[in-house]
PAMARBA-952626 format. One record per residue (C-alpha): x, y, z; residue in one letter. Coordinates in Angstrom, 3 decimals. Last residue first. Example, Ala and Ser with C-alpha at 12.3 -4.5 7.8 and 13.67 -1.06 7.14 Angstrom:
residues 2
SITE        xx        yy        zz  aa
SITE    13.670    -1.060     7.140   s
SITE    12.300    -4.500     7.800   a
END
This chain:
residues 536
SITE        xx        yy        zz  aa
SITE   -23.732   -27.389     0.825   x
SITE   -27.288   -26.367    -0.001   x
SITE   -28.564   -23.161     1.599   x
SITE   -32.059   -23.330     3.078   x
SITE   -34.564   -20.973     1.463   x
SITE   -36.405   -23.667    -0.465   x
SITE   -37.180   -25.782     2.581   x
SITE   -38.906   -22.976     4.457   x
SITE   -40.551   -21.595     1.325   x
SITE   -42.025   -24.986     0.469   x
SITE   -43.247   -25.462     4.050   x
SITE   -44.985   -22.064     3.876   x
SITE   -43.422   -19.243     5.848   x
SITE   -45.152   -16.719     8.179   x
SITE   -44.839   -18.932    11.223   x
SITE   -41.779   -21.046    10.560   x
SITE   -42.012   -24.070     8.328   x
SITE   -40.735   -27.533     9.124   x
SITE   -37.438   -29.256     8.594   x
SITE   -35.513   -26.095     9.298   x
SITE   -31.960   -24.843     8.892   x
SITE   -31.586   -21.538    10.733   x
SITE   -30.011   -18.263     9.558   x
SITE   -32.906   -17.696     7.186   x
SITE   -32.033   -15.979     3.927   x
SITE   -33.264   -12.441     3.408   x
SITE   -35.271   -10.178     1.086   x
SITE   -38.689   -11.596     0.329   x
SITE   -39.654   -13.817     3.257   x
SITE   -37.447   -11.676     5.516   x
SITE   -39.766    -8.654     5.172   x
SITE   -42.779   -10.640     6.392   x
SITE   -40.749   -12.109     9.224   x
SITE   -39.576    -8.664    10.330   x
SITE   -43.145    -7.369    10.252   x
SITE   -44.288   -10.284    12.420   x
SITE   -41.542    -9.575    14.948   x
SITE   -42.490    -5.880    15.076   x
SITE   -46.155    -6.736    15.658   x
SITE   -45.319    -9.131    18.494   x
SITE   -43.293    -6.660    20.473   x
SITE   -44.499    -7.535    23.988   x
SITE   -45.150   -11.153    23.003   x
SITE   -41.966   -11.840    21.042   x
SITE   -40.080   -10.006    23.781   x
SITE   -41.217   -12.742    26.120   x
SITE   -42.433   -11.696    29.594   x
SITE   -40.578   -14.084    31.880   x
SITE   -42.196   -15.449    35.039   x
SITE   -42.938   -18.738    33.260   x
SITE   -39.290   -19.161    32.372   x
SITE   -38.184   -18.641    35.979   x
SITE   -40.677   -21.268    37.162   x
SITE   -39.423   -23.734    34.567   x
SITE   -35.790   -23.104    35.516   x
SITE   -36.373   -23.944    39.160   x
SITE   -38.594   -26.885    38.146   x
SITE   -35.757   -28.480    36.155   x
SITE   -33.404   -28.623    39.133   x
SITE   -30.719   -26.379    40.608   x
SITE   -28.921   -27.897    43.560   x
SITE   -29.820   -28.640    47.205   x
SITE   -27.206   -30.777    48.945   x
SITE   -26.409   -28.028    51.432   x
SITE   -30.005   -27.974    52.648   x
SITE   -30.162   -25.162    55.202   x
SITE   -33.671   -24.337    53.997   x
SITE   -33.013   -20.611    53.557   x
SITE   -29.540   -21.137    52.072   x
SITE   -30.458   -23.898    49.623   x
SITE   -33.687   -22.133    48.760   x
SITE   -31.730   -18.989    47.778   x
SITE   -29.251   -21.110    45.807   x
SITE   -32.070   -22.728    43.840   x
SITE   -33.690   -19.353    43.134   x
SITE   -30.366   -17.954    41.890   x
SITE   -29.841   -20.969    39.629   x
SITE   -33.367   -20.604    38.267   x
SITE   -32.651   -16.943    37.549   x
SITE   -29.493   -18.034    35.730   x
SITE   -31.480   -20.525    33.664   x
SITE   -34.215   -17.987    32.949   x
SITE   -31.684   -15.365    31.819   x
SITE   -30.072   -17.817    29.395   x
SITE   -33.499   -18.690    27.994   x
SITE   -34.334   -15.002    27.644   x
SITE   -31.037   -14.382    25.803   x
SITE   -31.738   -17.266    23.431   x
SITE   -35.151   -15.791    22.686   x
SITE   -38.316   -17.253    24.183   x
SITE   -41.038   -18.266    21.779   x
SITE   -44.258   -16.644    20.566   x
SITE   -45.589   -17.343    17.065   x
SITE   -48.591   -19.331    18.276   x
SITE   -49.080   -19.389    22.037   x
SITE   -46.845   -19.102    25.070   x
SITE   -46.836   -22.635    26.463   x
SITE   -46.904   -24.838    23.371   x
SITE   -45.351   -21.947    21.460   x
SITE   -41.973   -22.361    23.084   x
SITE   -39.939   -21.928    26.243   x
SITE   -42.060   -24.308    28.321   x
SITE   -41.857   -26.984    25.609   x
SITE   -38.075   -26.762    25.407   x
SITE   -37.861   -26.954    29.194   x
SITE   -40.022   -30.088    29.212   x
SITE   -37.958   -31.646    26.422   x
SITE   -34.751   -30.887    28.431   x
SITE   -35.874   -32.626    31.621   x
SITE   -32.635   -32.088    33.528   x
SITE   -30.274   -34.749    34.916   x
SITE   -28.782   -35.350    31.443   x
SITE   -27.776   -31.665    31.228   x
SITE   -24.861   -32.298    33.545   x
SITE   -24.204   -29.034    35.385   x
SITE   -20.934   -27.164    34.991   x
SITE   -22.773   -23.796    34.797   x
SITE   -21.380   -23.392    31.271   x
SITE   -22.699   -26.871    30.493   x
SITE   -26.174   -25.769    31.606   x
SITE   -25.885   -22.802    29.241   x
SITE   -24.930   -24.959    26.257   x
SITE   -27.610   -27.559    27.036   x
SITE   -30.366   -24.924    27.127   x
SITE   -29.170   -23.384    23.862   x
SITE   -29.078   -26.755    22.106   x
SITE   -32.611   -27.590    23.252   x
SITE   -33.762   -24.142    22.133   x
SITE   -32.233   -24.789    18.712   x
SITE   -34.100   -28.049    18.284   x
SITE   -37.366   -26.407    19.361   x
SITE   -36.785   -23.496    16.919   x
SITE   -35.118   -20.291    18.075   x
SITE   -36.770   -16.904    17.389   x
SITE   -35.692   -15.623    13.981   x
SITE   -32.314   -14.547    12.651   x
SITE   -32.711   -13.307     9.061   x
SITE   -29.571   -13.342     6.957   x
SITE   -28.415   -10.794     4.382   x
SITE   -25.660   -11.900     2.018   x
SITE   -22.466   -10.777     0.339   x
SITE   -22.889    -7.299     1.764   x
SITE   -22.472    -3.883     0.127   x
SITE   -22.499    -5.294    -3.406   x
SITE   -26.189    -6.044    -3.563   x
SITE   -28.416    -3.287    -2.202   x
SITE   -29.161    -3.107     1.489   x
SITE   -27.022    -0.131     2.476   x
SITE   -28.488     2.123    -0.207   x
SITE   -32.010     1.524     1.169   x
SITE   -31.140     3.352     4.387   x
SITE   -31.829     1.205     7.480   x
SITE   -34.637     2.228     9.851   x
SITE   -37.166    -0.202     8.360   x
SITE   -34.813    -3.098     9.139   x
SITE   -35.173    -2.760    12.872   x
SITE   -32.975    -5.200    14.789   x
SITE   -29.697    -4.817    12.912   x
SITE   -26.320    -6.547    12.889   x
SITE   -23.253    -5.888    10.773   x
SITE   -20.234    -8.133    10.186   x
SITE   -17.906    -6.414     7.709   x
SITE   -15.056    -8.645     6.536   x
SITE   -11.797    -6.793     5.833   x
SITE    -9.504    -8.489     3.316   x
SITE    -7.998    -5.305     1.821   x
SITE    -9.076    -3.675    -1.444   x
SITE   -12.119    -1.806    -0.162   x
SITE   -14.425    -0.756    -3.012   x
SITE   -18.013    -1.419    -1.962   x
SITE   -17.619    -1.231     1.820   x
SITE   -15.364     1.815     1.447   x
SITE   -17.851     3.589    -0.779   x
SITE   -20.671     2.864     1.664   x
SITE   -18.669     4.118     4.655   x
SITE   -17.619     7.336     2.917   x
SITE   -21.219     7.944     1.835   x
SITE   -22.404     7.466     5.411   x
SITE   -19.788     9.971     6.548   x
SITE   -20.995    12.425     3.904   x
SITE   -24.615    11.967     4.982   x
SITE   -23.725    12.476     8.634   x
SITE   -21.823    15.686     7.806   x
SITE   -24.757    17.121     5.802   x
SITE   -24.683    20.512     7.505   x
SITE   -25.113    18.915    10.908   x
SITE   -28.574    20.021    12.016   x
SITE   -31.075    19.250     9.261   x
SITE   -28.834    17.167     7.023   x
SITE   -31.898    15.003     6.275   x
SITE   -29.923    12.352     4.454   x
SITE   -29.470     9.785     7.174   x
SITE   -32.487     9.511     9.472   x
SITE   -31.516     6.129    10.847   x
SITE   -27.839     5.349    10.269   x
SITE   -26.504     5.167    13.828   x
SITE   -29.367     3.199    15.334   x
SITE   -29.681     1.032    12.201   x
SITE   -26.200    -0.410    12.661   x
SITE   -27.203    -2.352    15.730   x
SITE   -23.640    -3.673    16.100   x
SITE   -20.997    -2.877    13.500   x
SITE   -18.338    -5.592    13.747   x
SITE   -15.239    -5.268    11.599   x
SITE   -13.492    -8.586    10.974   x
SITE    -9.808    -8.673    10.094   x
SITE    -7.350    -9.772     7.460   x
SITE    -6.417    -7.045     7.857   x
SITE    -4.833    -4.969    10.631   x
SITE    -4.121    -2.028     8.295   x
SITE    -7.531    -2.235     6.662   x
SITE    -9.356    -1.728     9.953   x
SITE    -6.953     1.084    10.906   x
SITE    -7.655     2.873     7.616   x
SITE   -11.376     2.514     8.302   x
SITE   -10.937     4.154    11.711   x
SITE    -8.840     7.012    10.314   x
SITE   -11.353     7.732     7.567   x
SITE   -14.195     7.588    10.094   x
SITE   -12.430    10.008    12.427   x
SITE   -11.489    12.453     9.655   x
SITE   -15.130    12.682     8.625   x
SITE   -16.195    13.229    12.234   x
SITE   -13.597    15.941    12.855   x
SITE   -15.310    18.772    10.981   x
SITE   -18.494    18.620    13.028   x
SITE   -17.556    17.347    16.478   x
SITE   -18.426    13.726    17.005   x
SITE   -21.870    12.239    17.571   x
SITE   -21.854    10.673    14.110   x
SITE   -18.581     8.887    14.798   x
SITE   -19.620     7.911    18.321   x
SITE   -22.785     6.274    16.999   x
SITE   -20.773     4.499    14.350   x
SITE   -19.031     2.413    17.010   x
SITE   -16.834     0.069    14.988   x
SITE   -16.037    -3.123    16.914   x
SITE   -12.767    -4.649    15.778   x
SITE   -12.418    -8.440    15.785   x
SITE    -8.968    -9.864    15.086   x
SITE    -8.905   -12.986    12.887   x
SITE    -8.620   -16.678    13.707   x
SITE   -11.502   -17.565    11.345   x
SITE   -13.325   -19.575    14.016   x
SITE   -12.371   -17.080    16.736   x
SITE   -13.617   -14.116    14.707   x
SITE   -16.702   -16.171    13.840   x
SITE   -17.537   -16.431    17.533   x
SITE   -17.526   -12.704    18.263   x
SITE   -19.752   -11.846    15.306   x
SITE   -22.059   -14.773    16.066   x
SITE   -22.475   -13.619    19.677   x
SITE   -23.733   -10.295    18.368   x
SITE   -26.481   -11.982    16.350   x
SITE   -27.407   -14.498    19.047   x
SITE   -31.199   -14.315    19.350   x
SITE   -31.482   -11.538    21.922   x
SITE   -33.031    -8.949    19.620   x
SITE   -35.160   -10.394    16.781   x
SITE   -33.590   -10.278    13.372   x
SITE   -31.312    -8.862    10.758   x
SITE   -27.806   -10.167    10.285   x
SITE   -25.799    -8.386     7.585   x
SITE   -22.796   -10.130     6.060   x
SITE   -19.455    -9.057     4.700   x
SITE   -17.295    -8.376     1.678   x
SITE   -15.911   -11.886     1.131   x
SITE   -12.415   -11.897    -0.416   x
SITE   -12.457   -12.802    -4.081   x
SITE   -11.961   -16.359    -5.333   x
SITE    -9.956   -16.577    -8.559   x
SITE    -8.262   -19.943    -7.988   x
SITE    -5.009   -18.144    -7.148   x
SITE    -6.855   -16.188    -4.471   x
SITE    -8.379   -19.386    -3.059   x
SITE    -4.962   -21.071    -2.944   x
SITE    -3.516   -18.100    -1.066   x
SITE    -6.141   -18.619     1.637   x
SITE    -8.688   -15.982     2.647   x
SITE   -11.622   -17.657     0.897   x
SITE   -11.120   -20.760     3.077   x
SITE   -13.164   -19.162     5.877   x
SITE   -16.001   -18.669     3.426   x
SITE   -17.478   -22.149     3.918   x
SITE   -17.316   -21.692     7.684   x
SITE   -19.473   -18.571     7.432   x
SITE   -22.136   -20.155     5.230   x
SITE   -22.192   -23.250     7.435   x
SITE   -22.664   -21.095    10.537   x
SITE   -25.461   -19.099     8.897   x
SITE   -27.472   -22.155     7.875   x
SITE   -26.742   -23.800    11.225   x
SITE   -28.268   -20.952    13.246   x
SITE   -28.673   -23.447    16.112   x
SITE   -27.272   -22.876    19.601   x
SITE   -24.114   -20.818    19.400   x
SITE   -21.346   -22.098    21.677   x
SITE   -20.100   -24.386    18.916   x
SITE   -19.238   -21.271    16.902   x
SITE   -16.402   -20.406    19.255   x
SITE   -15.756   -18.109    22.208   x
SITE   -13.146   -17.898    24.983   x
SITE   -10.483   -16.207    22.857   x
SITE   -12.838   -13.518    21.550   x
SITE   -11.313   -10.278    22.896   x
SITE   -12.810    -7.258    21.149   x
SITE   -10.519    -4.436    19.995   x
SITE   -12.633    -1.284    20.119   x
SITE   -12.835     1.322    17.396   x
SITE   -14.493     4.726    17.646   x
SITE   -13.071     6.264    20.824   x
SITE    -9.686     6.438    19.101   x
SITE    -8.060     5.628    22.436   x
SITE    -9.478     2.092    22.243   x
SITE    -7.150     1.277    19.358   x
SITE    -4.153     2.321    21.450   x
SITE    -5.313     0.269    24.430   x
SITE    -5.895    -2.816    22.290   x
SITE    -2.479    -2.377    20.728   x
SITE    -0.867    -2.270    24.159   x
SITE    -2.454    -5.612    24.948   x
SITE    -1.379    -7.028    21.590   x
SITE     2.174    -5.744    22.026   x
SITE     2.489    -7.332    25.460   x
SITE     1.003   -10.596    24.157   x
SITE     3.593   -10.682    21.361   x
SITE     6.350   -10.027    23.915   x
SITE     6.829   -13.745    24.583   x
SITE     8.219   -14.017    21.029   x
SITE    11.359   -12.225    22.210   x
SITE    12.679    -8.745    22.985   x
SITE    14.773    -8.077    26.086   x
SITE    14.922    -6.912    29.668   x
SITE    11.320    -8.083    30.172   x
SITE     9.546    -4.908    31.317   x
SITE    11.953    -2.329    29.959   x
SITE    12.272    -4.050    26.578   x
SITE     8.553    -4.774    26.363   x
SITE     7.804    -1.092    27.006   x
SITE    10.347    -0.050    24.385   x
SITE     8.811    -2.477    21.888   x
SITE     5.348    -1.036    22.471   x
SITE     6.698     2.530    22.144   x
SITE     8.472     1.605    18.892   x
SITE     5.242     0.193    17.479   x
SITE     3.331     3.316    18.548   x
SITE     5.954     5.549    16.928   x
SITE     5.718     3.586    13.689   x
SITE     1.923     3.779    13.626   x
SITE    -0.094     0.739    14.622   x
SITE    -2.214    -1.527    12.440   x
SITE     0.304    -4.362    12.251   x
SITE     1.947    -4.849    15.656   x
SITE     0.891    -8.447    16.344   x
SITE     1.838    -9.507    12.820   x
SITE     5.209    -7.800    13.251   x
SITE     5.958    -9.511    16.569   x
SITE     5.176   -12.941    15.135   x
SITE     7.238   -12.337    11.963   x
SITE    10.206   -10.949    13.926   x
SITE    10.072   -13.998    16.215   x
SITE     9.959   -16.479    13.338   x
SITE    12.709   -14.679    11.401   x
SITE    15.089   -14.937    14.389   x
SITE    15.890   -11.561    15.901   x
SITE    15.833   -12.532    19.574   x
SITE    17.348    -9.753    21.704   x
SITE    18.421   -10.487    25.285   x
SITE    19.529    -7.478    27.341   x
SITE    21.830    -7.788    30.373   x
SITE    24.868    -6.410    28.570   x
SITE    24.100    -4.771    25.206   x
SITE    24.672    -6.998    22.185   x
SITE    21.533    -6.006    20.304   x
SITE    20.010    -2.809    21.627   x
SITE    20.109    -0.574    18.531   x
SITE    19.496    -3.555    16.242   x
SITE    16.209    -4.171    18.082   x
SITE    14.702    -0.918    16.826   x
SITE    15.882    -1.337    13.228   x
SITE    14.657    -4.945    13.148   x
SITE    11.257    -3.949    14.558   x
SITE    10.841    -1.108    12.057   x
SITE    11.922    -3.461     9.247   x
SITE     9.292    -6.006    10.255   x
SITE     6.674    -3.251    10.373   x
SITE     7.620    -2.275     6.820   x
SITE     7.118    -5.862     5.664   x
SITE     3.752    -6.140     7.447   x
SITE     2.332    -2.840     6.242   x
SITE     2.927     0.514     7.923   x
SITE    -0.173     2.716     8.069   x
SITE    -1.254     4.242     4.798   x
SITE    -0.759     7.974     4.186   x
SITE    -4.226     9.113     3.169   x
SITE    -4.532    11.415     0.166   x
SITE    -6.593    14.571    -0.349   x
SITE    -6.258    16.670    -3.520   x
SITE    -6.535    20.427    -2.956   x
SITE    -7.077    23.322    -5.388   x
SITE   -10.813    22.852    -5.931   x
SITE   -11.451    22.751    -2.169   x
SITE    -9.387    25.841    -1.470   x
SITE   -12.099    28.534    -1.368   x
SITE   -14.505    26.116     0.375   x
SITE   -12.289    26.013     3.425   x
SITE   -10.582    22.655     4.129   x
SITE   -10.554    21.040     7.558   x
SITE    -9.038    17.555     7.475   x
SITE    -7.117    16.566    10.572   x
SITE    -3.716    15.036    11.396   x
SITE    -2.016    17.240     8.771   x
SITE     0.799    17.121     6.232   x
SITE     0.238    19.681     3.473   x
SITE     2.218    19.208     0.257   x
SITE     2.827    22.053    -2.175   x
SITE     4.240    21.581    -5.661   x
SITE     6.987    23.138    -7.788   x
SITE     7.962    23.765   -11.398   x
SITE     6.146    27.182   -11.341   x
SITE     3.965    27.550   -14.431   x
SITE     0.269    28.237   -14.019   x
SITE    -0.432    25.516   -11.456   x
SITE     2.275    26.770    -9.132   x
SITE     1.024    30.332    -9.525   x
SITE    -2.518    29.156    -8.720   x
SITE    -1.335    27.398    -5.547   x
SITE     0.404    30.568    -4.360   x
SITE    -2.761    32.575    -5.051   x
SITE    -4.748    30.081    -2.959   x
SITE    -2.231    30.342    -0.126   x
SITE    -2.476    34.111    -0.139   x
SITE    -6.294    34.028    -0.253   x
SITE    -6.542    31.552     2.662   x
SITE    -4.090    33.529     4.787   x
SITE    -5.900    36.800     4.029   x
SITE    -9.297    35.231     4.779   x
SITE    -8.099    34.780     8.381   x
SITE    -9.000    31.333     9.640   x
SITE   -12.520    30.117    10.494   x
SITE   -12.804    27.904     7.405   x
SITE    -9.453    26.222     8.054   x
SITE    -6.334    27.503     6.302   x
SITE    -4.102    28.789     9.117   x
SITE    -4.955    26.208    11.812   x
SITE    -4.296    23.427     9.236   x
SITE    -0.724    24.536     8.481   x
SITE     1.242    22.891    11.284   x
SITE     3.421    21.180     8.641   x
SITE     3.770    22.433     5.056   x
SITE     5.991    20.446     2.701   x
SITE     7.070    22.579    -0.257   x
SITE     8.393    20.282    -2.980   x
SITE    10.733    22.257    -5.173   x
SITE    11.870    22.549    -8.787   x
SITE    13.222    26.154    -8.942   x
SITE    10.834    29.086    -9.439   x
SITE     9.151    27.967    -6.205   x
SITE    11.844    29.717    -4.131   x
SITE    10.576    33.139    -5.179   x
SITE     6.931    32.370    -4.354   x
SITE     8.066    30.546    -1.207   x
SITE     9.524    33.758     0.228   x
SITE     6.144    35.502    -0.034   x
SITE     4.431    32.437     1.408   x
SITE     6.815    32.338     4.387   x
SITE     6.211    36.038     5.036   x
SITE     2.472    35.380     5.182   x
SITE     2.949    32.348     7.468   x
SITE     5.121    34.199     9.976   x
SITE     7.676    31.557    11.003   x
SITE     9.441    32.902     7.912   x
SITE    10.961    35.714    10.010   x
SITE    13.692    33.361    11.254   x
SITE    14.918    32.985     7.677   x
SITE    16.208    29.954     5.782   x
SITE    16.382    27.544     8.733   x
SITE    18.895    24.822     7.886   x
SITE    18.076    21.106     7.942   x
SITE    18.489    20.639     4.198   x
SITE    16.102    23.544     3.560   x
SITE    13.804    24.770     6.373   x
SITE    11.127    27.463     6.102   x
SITE     9.696    28.602     9.462   x
SITE    11.172    27.156    12.626   x
SITE     8.287    27.194    15.127   x
SITE     5.224    27.134    12.852   x
SITE     6.805    24.561    10.588   x
SITE     7.698    24.804     6.893   x
SITE     9.711    22.187     5.010   x
SITE    11.594    22.754     1.755   x
SITE    12.403    19.581    -0.167   x
SITE    14.458    19.763    -3.368   x
SITE    13.022    18.205    -6.489   x
SITE    14.848    15.624    -8.594   x
SITE    11.736    13.443    -8.917   x
SITE    13.216    10.393    -7.158   x
SITE    14.957    12.564    -4.545   x
SITE    11.712    14.420    -3.842   x
SITE     9.851    11.136    -3.420   x
SITE    12.429     9.925    -0.867   x
SITE    12.243    13.153     1.124   x
SITE     8.478    12.837     0.789   x
SITE     8.471     9.433     2.506   x
SITE    10.766    10.676     5.271   x
SITE     8.464    13.643     5.902   x
SITE     5.490    11.293     6.100   x
SITE     7.289     9.157     8.690   x
SITE     7.949    12.201    10.878   x
SITE     4.390    13.496    10.492   x
SITE     2.714    10.220    11.388   x
SITE    -0.762    11.463    12.370   x
SITE    -1.864    11.300     8.759   x
SITE    -3.997    13.038     6.126   x
SITE    -1.773    14.194     3.292   x
SITE    -3.225    17.185     1.423   x
SITE    -1.606    17.558    -2.000   x
SITE    -1.642    21.092    -3.419   x
SITE    -0.662    22.238    -6.959   x
SITE    -1.353    19.139    -9.029   x
SITE     1.261    19.550   -11.740   x
SITE     0.729    16.175   -13.487   x
SITE     4.269    15.231   -12.421   x
SITE     3.262    15.799    -8.805   x
SITE     0.043    13.818    -9.181   x
SITE     1.766    10.852   -10.827   x
SITE     4.477    10.765    -8.159   x
SITE     1.897    10.945    -5.378   x
SITE     0.123     7.943    -6.876   x
SITE     3.375     5.976    -7.125   x
SITE     4.265     6.757    -3.500   x
SITE     0.791     5.718    -2.301   x
SITE     0.938     2.467    -4.287   x
SITE     4.336     1.778    -2.707   x
SITE     2.856     2.416     0.738   x
SITE     0.000     0.000     0.000   x
END
């Protein structure tokens, strides 16, 4: 990706694009990249900072050039020779609220470059705030985060500085460098070096045991963004999901799509999946479990925080978050309850259209992303989702997760009893299945997986309470404890019956069921139920 970036910048510079706006928080690394580009294009590099003014080959040209207007006047003369002007600290001077004189002077400088000066301007900035007067002059590019090979070199360079020092053990075997690099992918160079420095201080060396240290630090760094969260999934797997066999088979089938053999065969990376269905039926658990099954990192993208951000920074936040997702690829990006963040998109009533632009950025990325990032989105209310999100090309498939069938409820009950370290053979599973289904609650009403889990834990609490009050230390949870807890539950399918029926009606036309069934669901004919299973 870095090489693609360098090639693209080279094309733009030779095509006389006057201003390139490089969005990155890695100023030092960006400067190194442009030093290399300048050497390739036979252009000298002049850097401007707010504290040192114009700098050529490490020397300050004039102390007065810390004044931006004076710096521009000097740059007009210097631009007559082939030069790349790299502007740092510039965003406060050219944002919409800045002095119109600064914006006009910079625009005139850009026009002179375009009209004949053999030079170009490059802005390096951690934020994107462009006044309307400069929008036609500026081309925005994202400096990609270090890829695996570059991360390896960063680690080698860092460890070289400490190799051979007394009391410090440095392991630079290819296997260790590979493991450390894969753990560090997705971080900036300074963040990688900070992680290594911490491991060095903590363990008096660098070895494969520091992978966990880097991963923990990486989670903290990702969490700082406020938009992405690194989700731990080590304790989960698809076997802990009761039912949803149609979905699980679909997911397992696509695990092989990430292999080199699949790429050579012509298989493209999966784009993602959208799960729509009743709350509490395992949609979020699926996202966490598939990350374990595919052995990929799971990043939770909180769109609500993106849209709630400060106007002007929200667009930069989503671009940064998506860049992080691609940097740690192959990865899974989980967007939970996506409809809550995207409902009402397009009105632009209070944010000047920021939400709509962010939504457009997300859609474009989902359609055109080049890295193996699998988007796992969940939704409870399909009517709140924009139509653009549901068209083919955004997701590979849309699955409907309905209330669990009798077979699925039996699986769910056994899974939760196993988690409590109770043998399910001593419980009347058929009786619990019946009490959690339509036989007890009426047609179309069944307990969700979450309600079944709650009932089992409530039954456990009731059993413990009786054990204490009765002084019977042999008392343990029994079937009746769970049955009573189930019967006290008010099923969501009952309290929100109309919404569930509307979801089922929509799913008949636009989604594939997540469950494999031998008999029809309410709202489906037997032919429809059989016909909408996936054949494997």
